[in-house]
VOBA-1610 file (N, C-alpha, C; in pm, whole numbers, padded with zeros to 5 digits, always signed):
BEGIN
Gly-06169+07088+08103Gly-06133+06955+08011Gly-06097+06992+07869Asn-06147+06887+07791Asn-06060+06932+07637Asn-06118+07046+07595Leu-06230+07116+07647Leu-06261+07233+07602Leu-06172+07368+07602His-06196+07358+07814His-06079+07456+07871His-05936+07437+07802Glu-05883+07346+07738Glu-05774+07295+07677Glu-05754+07373+07569Met-05854+07344+07488Met-05860+07408+07350Met-05862+07551+07356Ser-05985+07622+07447Ser-05948+07733+07479Ser-05821+07798+07505Ser-05760+07710+07595Ser-05621+07774+07605Ser-05520+07776+07530Thr-05561+07694+07441Thr-05434+07672+07321Thr-05462+07823+07241Leu-05624+07858+07170Leu-05621+07952+07117Leu-05626+08071+07188Leu-05651+08062+07284Leu-05666+08261+07372Leu-05502+08256+07430Asp-05454+08260+07363Asp-05249+08304+07432Asp-05253+08362+07410Leu-05127+08422+07462Leu-05079+08549+07415Leu-05080+08602+07301Val-05056+08536+07208Val-05060+08593+07070Val-05166+08606+07013Ser-05302+08497+07031Ser-05413+08518+07011Ser-05456+08636+07084Val-05432+08688+07177Val-05468+08796+07267Val-05461+08888+07159Asn-05317+08937+07137Asn-05247+09025+07051Asn-05355+09000+06965Cys-05379+08941+06862Cys-05442+08974+06769Cys-05545+09011+06766Phe-05651+08975+06879Phe-05765+08986+06881Phe-05779+09121+06854His-05663+09171+06974His-05668+09342+06995His-05642+09455+06886Asn-05538+09348+06789Asn-05540+09417+06653Asn-05651+09399+06539Gly-05748+09340+06592Gly-05867+09332+06519Gly-05916+09186+06520Val-06064+09186+06458Val-06130+09067+06465Val-06022+08966+06331Pro-06055+09018+06202Pro-06011+08948+06127Pro-05845+08864+06133Lys-05767+08956+06196Lys-05599+08902+06243Lys-05674+08797+06314Tyr-05765+08787+06455Tyr-05806+08718+06528Tyr-05852+08559+06472Tyr-05911+08569+06366Tyr-05976+08464+06256Tyr-05875+08389+06194Gln-05760+08526+06202Gln-05651+08463+06072Gln-05566+08402+06134His-05556+08423+06321His-05445+08313+06412His-05571+08187+06428Ile-05636+08210+06424Ile-05720+08048+06499Ile-05688+07963+06396Leu-05751+08015+06262Leu-05727+07920+06135Leu-05633+07873+06098Ser-05464+07977+06145Ser-05357+07864+06157Ser-05301+07791+06252Val-05383+07805+06339Val-05379+07666+06427Val-05450+07574+06380Phe-05623+07577+06345Phe-05620+07463+06247Phe-05558+07395+06169Glu-05513+07497+06061Glu-05418+07449+05976Glu-05278+07360+05992Ser-05239+07397+06138Ser-05138+07336+06198Ser-05126+07190+06192Val-05272+07135+06239Val-05331+07033+06296Val-05433+06956+06142Arg-05431+07008+06044Arg-05463+06956+05927Arg-05638+06969+05943Ser-05689+07050+06014Ser-05813+07036+06031Ser-05879+07156+05942Phe-05894+07107+05792Phe-05952+07205+05673Phe-06054+07266+05664Ser-06148+07178+05724Ser-06295+07223+05773Ser-06307+07365+05821His-06239+07364+05973His-06249+07446+06053His-06145+07571+05981Val-06067+07523+05916Val-05919+07623+05839Val-06057+07705+05739Ala-06125+07685+05645Ala-06219+07721+05585Ala-06312+07788+05657Glu-06373+07706+05761Glu-06433+07820+05856Glu-06442+07953+05909Phe-06316+07912+05946Phe-06224+08052+06013Phe-06178+08200+05896Ala-06172+08120+05773Ala-06118+08237+05691Ala-06235+08260+05625Ser-06340+08209+05648Ser-06510+08254+05609Ser-06513+08415+05681Leu-06493+08356+05791Leu-06536+08458+05872Leu-06457+08590+05864Ala-06294+08587+05896Ala-06241+08655+05874Ala-06209+08717+05777Leu-06273+08674+05632Leu-06298+08770+05529Leu-06428+08830+05536Gln-06541+08784+05587Gln-06656+08814+05654Gln-06596+09017+05735Ala-06504+08964+05832Ala-06533+09051+05905Ala-06382+09207+05838Leu-06311+09146+05777Leu-06273+09217+05684Leu-06328+09324+05556Asp-06407+09233+05528Asp-06500+09319+05418Asp-06610+09418+05527Ala-06636+09408+05626Ala-06704+09508+05737Ala-06642+09612+05764Glu-06513+09613+05733Glu-06456+09718+05858Glu-06440+09819+05738Ala-06509+09917+05716Ala-06497+10026+05627Ala-06349+10072+05622Trp-06214+10087+05690Trp-06121+10123+05720Trp-06028+10034+05663Ala-06069+09882+05613Ala-06000+09809+05562Ala-05945+09826+05418Glu-06001+09844+05353Glu-05966+09917+05233Glu-05853+09985+05162His-05844+10098+05282His-05704+10192+05303His-05590+10131+05371Asp-05593+10043+05426Asp-05499+10004+05516Asp-05397+09926+05406Pro-05271+09966+05448Pro-05194+09909+05344Pro-05181+09756+05358Glu-05228+09653+05471Glu-05217+09558+05433Glu-05342+09453+05452Tyr-05450+09567+05376Tyr-05558+09493+05382Tyr-05541+09396+05236Thr-05470+09414+05133Thr-05414+09367+05025Thr-05404+09232+05007Ser-05290+09240+05065Ser-05197+09095+05121Ser-05279+09040+05200Met-05359+09075+05321Met-05417+08998+05427Met-05531+08923+05311Arg-05671+08974+05252Arg-05728+08914+05190Arg-05674+08802+05067Thr-05574+08868+05006Thr-05515+08737+04910Thr-05473+08612+05020Asp-05455+08647+05116Asp-05364+08539+05232Asp-05491+08475+05272Leu-05628+08524+05310Leu-05741+08431+05352Leu-05817+08352+05217Leu-05813+08457+05105Leu-05867+08382+05023Leu-05783+08231+04972Ser-05650+08253+04944Ser-05606+08153+04924Ser-05564+08040+05015Arg-05609+08051+05148Arg-05621+07904+05261Arg-05750+07893+05229Leu-05889+07964+05208Leu-05976+07932+05185Leu-06011+07832+05067Phe-05931+07879+04944Phe-05942+07776+04827Phe-05857+07658+04856His-05759+07668+04957His-05688+07537+04937His-05744+07450+05045Ala-05797+07474+05155Ala-05875+07437+05252Ala-06008+07364+05178Ser-06074+07423+05134Ser-06210+07357+04998Ser-06174+07271+04937Leu-06019+07272+04870Leu-06024+07190+04785Leu-05975+07023+04880Lys-05907+07067+04976Lys-05887+06958+05021Lys-06022+06858+05125Thr-06091+06951+05112Thr-06260+06900+05141Thr-06351+06844+05099Cys-06291+06883+04912Cys-06381+06847+04830Cys-06510+06933+04877Gln-06500+07060+04885Gln-06611+07166+04864Gln-06564+07249+04771Phe-06604+07204+04635Phe-06573+07241+04545Phe-06622+07373+04483Asp-06778+07416+04539Asp-06845+07539+04543Asp-06764+07656+04568Gln-06756+07600+04671Gln-06702+07722+04811Gln-06512+07743+04729Ala-06469+07672+04684Ala-06289+07662+04627Ala-06327+07762+04498Tyr-06462+07754+04450Tyr-06430+07844+04295Tyr-06483+07963+04334Ser-06598+08004+04433Ser-06603+08080+04492Ser-06476+08182+04545Ala-06418+08136+04614Ala-06318+08179+04682Ala-06169+08245+04584Leu-06165+08121+04446Leu-06067+08154+04328Leu-06097+08251+04242Thr-06297+08292+04278Thr-06332+08398+04152Thr-06286+08514+04208Arg-06305+08580+04333Arg-06218+08694+04445Arg-06108+08723+04404Tyr-06014+08618+04367Tyr-05872+08672+04328Tyr-05841+08798+04245Gln-05781+08874+04325Gln-05718+09019+04223Gln-05604+08964+04122Asp-05506+08897+04203Asp-05388+08840+04086Asp-05471+08765+03977Leu-05471+08775+03849Leu-05519+08669+03751Leu-05435+08558+03745Ala-05320+08567+03744Ala-05229+08481+03758Ala-05265+08377+03844Leu-05236+08401+03960Leu-05286+08324+04093Leu-05454+08243+04028Gln-05529+08342+04005Gln-05726+08270+03989Gln-05664+08134+03880Arg-05572+08192+03754Arg-05582+08079+03620Arg-05528+07957+03697Ser-05419+07934+03798Ser-05330+07859+03864Ser-05434+07791+03955Ala-05488+07856+04032Ala-05615+07766+04129Ala-05713+07693+04008Leu-05771+07763+03934Leu-05875+07721+03852Leu-05784+07584+03769Ser-05704+07617+03761Ser-05625+07491+03684Ser-05673+07343+03780Ser-05601+07387+03903Ser-05622+07293+04000Ser-05723+07249+04068Leu-05851+07319+04048Leu-05949+07307+04092Leu-06039+07193+03977Ile-06016+07209+03840Ile-06067+07124+03728Ile-06014+06978+03765Thr-05848+06977+03746Thr-05803+06904+03741Thr-05877+06777+03877Asn-05852+06870+03985Asn-05892+06779+04111Asn-06060+06718+04101Ile-06107+06807+04013Ile-06274+06757+04026Ile-06267+06602+03931Leu-06177+06620+03793Leu-06196+06578+03715Leu-06122+06404+03758Ala-06006+06443+03835Ala-05961+06326+03879Ala-06032+06243+03965Leu-06101+06325+04079Leu-06180+06226+04152Leu-06336+06208+04080Ser-06382+06252+04004Ser-06453+06206+03914Ser-06458+06102+03866Gly-06345+06023+03784Gly-06319+05924+03700Gly-06402+05937+03559Pro-06451+05837+03492Pro-06464+05867+03387Pro-06601+05863+03331Gly-06655+05874+03473Gly-06820+05952+03417Gly-06867+06073+03377Ala-06975+06133+03395Ala-07052+06253+03349Ala-07005+06343+03494Ala-07011+06311+03612Ala-07024+06346+03740Ala-06911+06511+03744Gly-06782+06475+03707Gly-06688+06562+03669Gly-06751+06689+03567Ile-06766+06657+03448Ile-06860+06749+03392Ile-06938+06811+03426Lys-07059+06750+03488Lys-07191+06809+03540Lys-07125+06922+03648Gln-07059+06879+03756Gln-07007+06950+03847Gln-06939+07095+03817Ile-06834+07106+03679Ile-06787+07208+03569Ile-06910+07287+03510Leu-07009+07245+03504Leu-07102+07326+03439Leu-07176+07370+03546Arg-07181+07362+03645Arg-07289+07412+03743Arg-07220+07552+03793Phe-07080+07555+03789Phe-06994+07728+03838Phe-07066+07815+03740Pro-07123+07916+03830Pro-07151+08022+03768Pro-07045+08091+03640Thr-07007+08077+03544Thr-06839+08115+03488Thr-06940+08245+03413Ala-07028+08274+03401Ala-07068+08389+03301Ala-07071+08523+03385Leu-07038+08496+03531Leu-07069+08631+03623Leu-06910+08665+03634Val-06801+08577+03578Val-06673+08648+03627Val-06581+08616+03429Pro-06551+08709+03455Pro-06476+08770+03295Pro-06364+08663+03255Asn-06370+08626+03166Asn-06284+08486+03098Asn-06301+08358+03183Ile-06333+08351+03288Ile-06337+08241+03329Ile-06426+08106+03236Ala-06484+08109+03189Ala-06540+08018+03073Ala-06406+07989+02971Ser-06363+08082+02926Ser-06255+08049+02839Ser-06132+07990+02935His-06114+07996+03025His-05940+07931+03091His-06021+07808+03093Ile-06145+07795+03122Ile-06163+07655+03192Ile-06152+07555+03034Asp-06181+07601+02901Asp-06185+07548+02756Asp-06021+07489+02752Glu-05944+07627+02789Glu-05778+07613+02749Glu-05719+07502+02849Ile-05775+07516+03006Ile-05724+07382+03091Ile-05752+07246+03060Leu-05883+07219+02985Leu-05954+07098+02902Leu-05838+07052+02810Val-05830+07171+02711Val-05706+07158+02603Val-05609+07074+02657Ser-05587+07138+02742Ser-05397+07110+02796Ser-05408+06975+02852Leu-05522+06895+02933Leu-05532+06798+02993Leu-05567+06708+02873Ala-05617+06749+02778Ala-05661+06618+02680Ala-05511+06641+02566Arg-05460+06734+02539Arg-05296+06717+02475Arg-05240+06647+02567Lys-05207+06649+02674Lys-05096+06574+02799Lys-05183+06423+02782Gln-05296+06413+02768Gln-05348+06259+02773Gln-05295+06163+02664Asn-05337+06241+02529Asn-05318+06184+02403Asn-05157+06216+02386Ser-05057+06230+02461Ser-04939+06229+02451Ser-04887+06089+02518Phe-04935+06084+02610Phe-04931+05918+02660Phe-04995+05808+02609Thr-05111+05830+02521Thr-05199+05770+02491Thr-05228+05720+02354Ser-05274+05625+02263Ser-05310+05633+02140Ser-05447+05532+02155Trp-05490+05529+01988Trp-05641+05458+02010Trp-05539+05316+01992Thr-05441+05301+01956Thr-05377+05117+01949Thr-05352+05089+02061Asp-05335+05239+02168Asp-05336+05170+02307Asp-05544+05086+02369Ile-05593+05152+02309Ile-05729+05151+02385Ile-05772+05033+02319Asp-05715+04989+02195Asp-05761+04887+02106Asp-05724+04746+02154Asn-05590+04770+02285Asn-05516+04640+02308Asn-05550+04656+02458Asn-05652+04719+02522Asn-05688+04755+02678Asn-05562+04795+02754Glu-05512+04916+02682Glu-05359+04936+02802Glu-05429+05081+02810Val-05578+05119+02861Val-05523+05254+02907Val-05642+05233+03044Asp-05628+05259+03104Asp-05713+05259+03246Asp-05861+05340+03250Ala-05923+05244+03207Ala-06050+05251+03228Ala-06133+05349+03341Ser-06042+05371+03439Ser-06092+05446+03579Ser-06068+05558+03530Ser-05966+05615+03427Ser-05959+05752+03437Ser-06049+05840+03375Ala-06045+05998+03386Ala-06119+06037+03272Ala-06091+06073+03099Asp-06177+06074+02995Asp-06143+06095+02903Asp-06138+06217+02870Tyr-06036+06287+02873Tyr-06051+06443+02885Tyr-06108+06510+02738Asn-06087+06427+02640Asn-06121+06495+02495Asn-06283+06489+02476Arg-06344+06374+02581Arg-06493+06350+02538Arg-06554+06518+02645Ile-06453+06503+02752Ile-06500+06599+02860Ile-06521+06745+02806Leu-06421+06777+02700Leu-06364+06862+02661Leu-06491+06919+02536Gln-06518+06793+02496Gln-06617+06807+02350Gln-06746+06874+02463Ala-06773+06758+02551Ala-06941+06822+02608Ala-06892+06932+02667Tyr-06808+06985+02722Tyr-06807+07114+02758Tyr-06802+07246+02647Arg-06776+07187+02512Arg-06764+07313+02411Arg-06905+07282+02367Ile-06974+07191+02352Ile-07136+07158+02369Ile-07245+07235+02413Ala-07180+07217+02532Ala-07301+07276+02675Ala-07271+07448+02646Arg-07128+07507+02618Arg-07159+07630+02533Arg-07172+07696+02483Asn-07296+07606+02362Asn-07290+07628+02224Asn-07159+07654+02115Asp-07043+07621+02170Asp-06921+07620+02086Asp-06942+07463+01988Tyr-07044+07462+01915Tyr-07029+07336+01809Tyr-06936+07329+01710Arg-06865+07420+01652Arg-06757+07432+01601Arg-06653+07386+01667Gly-06585+07459+01781Gly-06490+07337+01862Gly-06528+07212+01888Ala-06660+07182+01900Ala-06685+07061+01968Ala-06645+06972+01832Ala-06657+07006+01716Ala-06649+06957+01584Ala-06503+06927+01559Glu-06458+07011+01633Glu-06259+07019+01576Glu-06245+06876+01665Ile-06279+06874+01741Ile-06234+06756+01859Ile-06309+06640+01804Ala-06435+06612+01744Ala-06442+06484+01719Ala-06386+06451+01597Tyr-06308+06537+01507Tyr-06277+06558+01350Tyr-06135+06509+01417Arg-06066+06519+01496Arg-05930+06473+01546Arg-05942+06332+01594Asn-06051+06318+01688Asn-06072+06166+01721Asn-06083+06090+01588Val-06161+06077+01467Val-06159+06024+01361Val-06043+06009+01295Gln-05962+06113+01288Gln-05789+06108+01232Gln-05726+06034+01314Arg-05726+06008+01427Arg-05644+05928+01487Arg-05698+05759+01473Leu-05817+05779+01470Leu-05893+05636+01449Leu-05825+05568+01287Arg-05854+05659+01216Arg-05788+05615+01071Arg-05628+05588+01084Lys-05580+05662+01160Lys-05408+05647+01147Lys-05385+05503+01221Ala-05465+05476+01346Ala-05444+05355+01371Ala-05502+05238+01310Arg-05629+05241+01198Arg-05649+05141+01144Arg-05512+05109+01028Asp-05495+05239+00943Asp-05429+05217+00869Asp-05236+05173+00908Ala-05233+05196+00986Ala-05119+05137+01039Ala-05092+04978+01167Pro-05171+04915+01108Pro-05236+04789+01181Pro-05079+04701+01220Ser-04962+04714+01156Ser-04885+04636+01178Ser-04784+04670+01315Ser-04789+04814+01359Ser-04743+04848+01470Ser-04832+04747+01600Val-04937+04728+01533Val-04997+04670+01663Val-04959+04533+01699Leu-04973+04509+01551Leu-04884+04341+01548Leu-04771+04304+01618Val-04669+04423+01585Val-04549+04421+01615Val-04532+04410+01815Arg-04609+04496+01842Arg-04610+04489+01974Arg-04694+04350+02063Lys-04765+04340+01989Lys-04869+04186+02028Lys-04735+04098+02021His-04665+04065+01950His-04542+03946+01906His-04453+03986+01989Arg-04423+04079+02038Arg-04320+04123+02127Arg-04383+04096+02284Arg-04531+04148+02300Arg-04567+04089+02470Arg-04549+03910+02467Glu-04603+03864+02368Glu-04577+03718+02366Glu-04421+03696+02404Ala-04341+03711+02305Ala-04239+03663+02319Ala-04153+03678+02416Glu-04185+03800+02493Glu-04142+03820+02664Glu-04236+03750+02740Ala-04349+03715+02708Ala-04413+03608+02819Ala-04352+03474+02803Ala-04332+03423+02682Ala-04264+03300+02623Ala-04114+03262+02717Ser-04068+03412+02752Ser-03910+03364+02772Ser-03915+03399+02929Ile-04028+03397+03018Ile-04047+03388+03170Ile-04055+03263+03184Pro-03911+03253+03252Pro-03929+03082+03305Pro-04001+03051+03402Glu-04076+02902+03371Glu-04147+02904+03465Glu-04107+02828+03601Asp-04164+02848+03748Asp-04129+02824+03857Asp-04139+02672+03822
//
């Protein structure tokens, strides 16, 4: 039946060859099959099994293919975990990267995805604060830098005058508040105060320039009036 067909697919000549070349490569081939059909939960499962098998083989660290294979497996584990919203598993995978540039890129993807899916509530920042960042050098600082970058991008597209006129998507995360909460949780009160101060400055700027709000309001009213009725 279906089980026999699946076994035939997985245990083809290539699979058998991979099995003879070692258990990690065998699992790597199986996860590639699941990856091709976008079954990401199985991709993560077999990537984890392959990594366990790789770490269990004493000769592996001296094999020239070890580093490249380990990097490949961790990368595929990370992306499969991200696809299935297994954020703790994704974080665990990226902390094992040896390439620090890849690690920072993966961390940025993880933080961005968490906050995008969490929306305006506190779920996103709570998830981020649950990560054991103290166990990995510089990870906590990298998260701060990522949040700073997200806040700057958001500020470049919005302003307090937009907020006053209900032109901001209420379903999106407020990265300034998230950054402030993250710094408070890390006892970085000076950094949190800097965010609060910038927000006050933006509010004052919007208050002291009401003419721009009126101009845009009148423009919208004029445009609405110019639309012919059916």
